[in-house]
C-alpha angles and dihedrals in degrees: 000000000000109000119217105179114015127041094006085142117025124195116196129200134182090217136359135166091238131351088213090059091052093045092054088068094056135079126257112285094037127119133195124211124185131185089214137016120201096190107025115169133215136189118307093013096301120147123245116214108226115167125175116285094006102102150325114297106187140161126188130195111220142167115213120210111266092248090056102037098130134116093242091057092049095050091041092053092048092046091052091051091051093045091051091053091048090053103037100037105029102024091234129146108231128197124193121228119203126289110004116339135102119209133188120195090347095308125113110239102166142020130196129209121193119199129177106210103157086302131035113271118193114194121193129187114191120184110222117154113020113111121231088256093052092050092051092046088052090056093255105115092152094054127095137190139194088262097049091048100042103030099238142079123259135212103255094205091052092050091048093050091048090050092052090049092051093046090051092048092048091049091053089051092048089063097042104037110012095161091060092046090051091053092049090050094048091049090055090069092057092205105099106121092021131108107259143179114230119198114198129212090256088055094251113142127216128183125201145111114300105234102172140005119194138152087263105038148026105207124195134182115218125170091337093311127113113226118195124196131186106242088231088064094051116094100176141358118199133171116250112231112243 
């Protein structure tokens, strides 16, 4: 597959501190893949464990169209690429968790970190080959991987190439049919129409029925009133147990 937007030029490392740091030095269209990260970062300053041979540690340098240049679009595009790889390559059924995680069977398999550093850097950590026992021993009992969920090891390079292909394909679709991409992204969360708990950036909490989820708005119904939130102000969305 000839890539046009993502991974047009790929730089590979055996080990780096952070693929996002390396990607920040490269032009738009580039991607960085490392076999190991020694200082990987997650959302809200958390660390992301990324030992050699365990997963795909990847960062892409992209430029969204002006009409779509928003954090929710960037995370949505990346989550869709990861989800498509989970489905098409591993036969898994992924679910997104706001704002930037991908889960399978209740286990976190991937995280996404968006950084604006003069250009948009999208970092993805995808767990591939740790066993369930290794994840538990590493203090990550709620994490999953392709291996822990399918029972066999995977070729890291093959998974990385497939992820780049899917990210490039999703990016192309984002420009040609954004409404369809938005629907696919919203469906990944599997919470539209459900009663949810929304935590805002100021730590306020609102409960209601999630009516609509778009790149521009999180819309709740609460006591007959429609509440609309900018996605940038939403820290978490979680389903309320019935």
